N, C-alpha and C positions, 0 to 999 in steps of 0.2 A: 247807200246799199253796201254791205260787206261783199266785195267782189272776190276776195280770196280768203279761203279758210285753211288754217294750218293746224293739223292734229299734232299734239305733243304727248307721247306716252310717258307716264311717270310712275316709277316704282322706287319708293323710299328715297325721295329727292329732297327731303326737308332741309338737309344740310348743304345742298349744293345747287338748288334751283335758283337761277339768277332773277329773282323777282323784280329787282330794280330795272333790269334790261327790258323785261316785258312791259312794265309801266311806262318807261321812256318811249318805247317803240309805239305802244298803243296811243300815247298822247300825240305822237308825231304823225301817225298814219291813221286815216279814218276809214280806209277801204279794205283793211285786213282784220280778220277775226281769228280766234283761237278756240279749238276744242281740246281741252285738257283732260286726259283720260287717266284716272287714278287706278293703277293695275294692282289692286289688293295690297296697297302699302301698309306696313305695320308701324310706321312712325307718324309724324304730324303732317305728312304730305297733303292729305285730303283737306285739312284745315287751311293750309296755305293756299291751295287751289280755290277753295270756296271764298276766301278773302279776296283773291283776284277777281273772281266772278262777280262778287258784290260791288267792287270798285268799278268794274267795266261791264255793267249790265247791257246785254245785247251784243257785246263784242267778244265776250268770253263765256264759254259754256263748259261745265264740268260734268264728266261721266264718271261715276263711281263703279268700277268693274270689280265685282267680288265673286269668288276669291281670285287670287293672282292667276292669270292665264298666260302670261308671257307677252312680249312686245308685239308679236304678230297679231294676236287677237285684240290687243289694245289699239293698235293702228287700224285694224279692220273695223272695230266698233266706232272709232272716231270718224273714219272716212264715210261709213254708212250714214252716220248722223249728219255730216257736213255737206254731202254731195247734192242735196236738194236745195241748198241755200246760197250757192256761190257759182261763179263761172269756173274757178280753178280751186282745186283742193289738193293738199299735199301733207307731208309730215316732216318734222324736224326733231332731232334729239333734244331731250330736256336740258342737257348741259350746255346747249347752244355752242357746241363745237363749231358748227356753221352759224355765224352770227345772223341775227334777224334782218339786218339791212341787206342780206343777200336775196331776200324774197323778191325784191323789185327786179333783180336780174333774171330770176326764174320767170316772173310774169312777163318781162319784156320779150323773152324768147317765144312764149306762146302767143303773145300779141302780134309778133312780127311774122309768124308763119302758122297758118291755119292747118297745115298738114301734120304738125307736130302734136302728139298727144301726151307725151311724158318727157319731162325734163329731169335729168339725173345729175346730181352734184358729183363732181369728180375731183378727188384730192390729188392734183398734179402739181408737183413742185417745179414751177417755172420762174424765171427771172421776173421780178416785179410783183410776185405773189408771195403771200405769207402762209405757207403750209408747214405747220409744226407737228410732226408725227414721229413717234419713237421708231428707231431703226428696226427693231424686232417686229413691230406691228406692220411697218411698211413692207418688209420682205415677205412676211407671212401673207399679207394682203395681195402681193403680186402673185404668189403661188396660187392663192385662192381664185384670183381674177382669171388666171390662165385656165384653171379647171372650169370655171363658169363659162368662159368663152368657148371652150371645146364642147361643153354640154349644150349650150344654146346656139352654137354656130353663129356667134355674134361677137364682133370685135369690140366688146365693152371693156373699158379700162377699170371701172370701179363700181361694182354692183352694190357694195355694202355701205357706201356713204349714207349717213342718216338724214339726207335732205333730198326730197323728191317732190315734184309738183305735177299734177294731172289735169288735163282738160276735162271738164264735166261734159261728156257727150254720151248720148244714148246709143247703144246699151252698154258701152264699154265698162264703166265703173261697176255696174251691177254684175258684170261677168268677171271682172278682176277681183272684186271683194265680196261677192254674194255668198260664196261657200267658204267655210273655215279653211285655213291653210293647213296642209299636212306637215309643213316644216316650221319649226320654231325659230331656229337660229339663222336660216338663210331664206326667209320668206320673200326677200327682195328678188332673189333669183326665180322663185316660183311666180311672182308677179310678171316678170318678163316672159316666162314660159307660157303663162296664160295669155298674155297679150299676143305673142307670136303664133298661138294656136287659134287661128280663125278670126282674130280681131284686127290684125294689122301686120306690118312688116317693119324692118329696121328703119325705114324712112320716117316712121312715126316716133322714133326714139331719138333723143338729143342729149348728149353729155355736155354739161356746162362746167368748165374748169373754174373752181372756186377762187375768189380773190384772197380769202382768208379762211383758215381752218386750223384748229389746235386741239391736241389732246387735253382733256380737262379731267383732272383727278386720276384715280386708278381705274384701269379697265376692269369691267365685270366679266370679261371673257375668261373662262376657265380652260385648262388644257383639254378636258374632256369635250369641250365645245367644238374643238377642231376635229376630233373623231366624229362627233355627231354631224358636223358639216359635211364630211365625206359620205356618211350614210345617207343624209338627206339629199345630197347632190346626185348620188346614184339613183335614188328613188325618183327624183325629178326627171332624170334622164329616161327612166323606164316608164314613167307615167305619161309624159307629154310627147306627142308625135311631132318631132321637129327634124328638119334636115340637119345633119351633124357632120362635122369633119371627123375623120378617124373613127367612123361608126363601128366597124367590126371590132377594133381594139377596145373602144369604150363599152361595147355590149358585153365583152368578156369580163372586163375589170369591174363593171357595175353589177354583174350577176350576184345575187344573194349567196349562192353556194360558194362562189369564188371568194367572196369577202369572209364567209364563215371559215373556209379552209385557211385563208390568210391569217385570220385571228388565231386559229388553232396553231398555225406555224409559229407565230410570234409567241404565243403562250408556251409552246414547247421549247423555243429558244431561251426564254426566260427561265424555264425549269432547269435546263441543262446549265445555263450560265450561273444560276444561283447555286446549284449543286457543286460546280467546280470551285466557285468563289468560297463557299462555306468550308469545303474540304481543304482547299489549298491555303487559305488565309487564316482560318480559325481552327484548323486541325480537328474538325468535327468528324465523327464516324460517318461513312457514306450512307448508312441506313437512315438515321434521322436527317441527314443532309438532304437526301432525295425527297423526304417528306416535306421539308422546308421549301425545296425547289418546286415541288408539285403544288404547294399552296400558293406560292408566288406566281407560278404560271397560270393556275386556275383563276387567280384574281385578275391578272392582266387579260386573260381570255374572256372573263365575264364583262369587264369594262369595255373591251373592244366590240363584243357582240351586242351589248346593250346600246352603245352609241353608234358604232360604225355599221355593223351588219344589219341590225333590225331597226335602228333609230327609235327605240321604244319610248313610249310616253307613260308606261305603267310605273307605279312606285316600286322602289327596290324591295320593299317588304313583301311584294308579290312575286317579283321575278327572281330574286336571289335564292330563296328556298327551292324553287322549282329548278333553277339552274344546277344547284348543288345536288338535288335528287337525281337529275339526269346524269351528272358527272359520276355519281356513285353507281348508277345503273351501268354506265359505260365501262367503269372499272371492272364490274362483275362480268359483263359480256366479254371484255378483253381477256380476263383470267380464265373464264370457262372455254372460250374459243381457243386459247393457247393450249389448255390441257387436252381438249379433244383433238386438235390438230397434231400435237406432238405425240400423245400417248395412244390414240386410237388409229390415226391415219399416218403416223410416222413422218410427218412433214418437218422439214428443217425449221428450227425455232425462229430464225429471221424471216423466212417466208411466211410462217404462221403469224408473226407479229405484224407484217405488212398487211395480210388479209384482215386481221382483227382491227388494225388502225382504219382501214378503208370502211369496214363494217360500222364501227362506232362513229366514224365521221358522218356517214350517211344517216345513221339512226339518230345521232345527236342533233344534226341539222333539222331533221323532220320534227322531232319532238320539241326542240327549242322554238321552232317557227310556229307550230300550231298550238303550243301550250305555254311555254315560258314567256315569250315576248309578244304574244298576240295581244292586241288591244282589247280591254274589257268591252269596249263599245264597237268592236269590229263588225258585229252583226247589224249594227244600225245602218240602214240603207242611205245612200247619198241623197236619194229623193227626199228623205225626211229633213236633211240639212237644208236642202234648197227650199223646201216648203216653209221651213222655219224662218228663213231669211228672204223669202220671195218678195215681201213688201219693199225691202231695200232695193232689190233689183228693179222693181217697178218705178221707183223714184228716178232711176237713171234711164228709164225708157223701156223696161221690160227685157226679155231675152233670158235664156237659160244661163246659169253660171257655169264657169269652166269647171272641169272635174277637180275635186280636191284630191290631194295625195291620200292614198289608202295605206293604212298601217297594218303590218309592217312592210308589205310589199304589194304592189299591184300585180 
């Protein structure tokens, strides 16, 4: 019997999937199987996965997920398939940054302690271990882990390591994976939030320092993903009811309006900085220079609102025109408000500008929230999602799934 099933999400892995490592491991171990999820790849990934499936019938199963839905949904689909067929299920990254021989260490932890439900790989650089990680990624990871620890009130060292193993027990996995994740980039944090909300406590979580881990190839993480991680982290904080450290401060920092105002502040700073740079360095007239600065500030403002404030999943072709329309409306409101305040009510222009800024800040936030960045499927009730995936939850023993993150804000 295949006692452990490992899900491997794959997206355009044709040139870097270590097929030989999978073949070698499968030949050596009879009690481990793999669920390989092709996440809408556009290269030859699916053909390579199907060839592995044919060579290892009964040990390897391929799911072709179309179109591309992201790693979170690929992992979720694989776990839902695997959890009725094994004692333990988990997921490893396709590049095998965590080598396959580490699976036995994960299994040994669950075998030794029946109170542990989830084993989490941790990339800790200790003497006697080989953890090869780029310095930039390491330090960014430490900042992220600190934020995750505050949100979860959990002393977790490494939430984002792509190696985790779960005990198959009812109804835990159905509740953890039954409903779609609201977060795409940091769904691991959402898994822990779901677990800690009514399923268990920190005693059921165990971090296992890895013996070996190495960066493989170029990272697919983009700078905008770090902004999105901040937005998704704030949404997780506000969706799941957990006891948290520094609760009052986090409540303020994670508030959507505060994030929106912060994005506006950064956009304004970029506007002013660009204006000064263009005038002083390139000797451009201030009038076109301020237009250049306004465009630069608006671009930064849009990116921050898309990823950080609202963590939108809508395509840019939908959100960008709406954002620009609201920006134009805000400019007209500001101009009209300034004219009325100064010429009709004889208010000092600086005070008038302050009032107009506050007005367009509130107006812009409301319009962008309910129109620009609202999800097209926002009206779809969560009950429909649960009904759609209810059978998967029944495999794990029934029970309602944990609440999915609602977009853009709960």
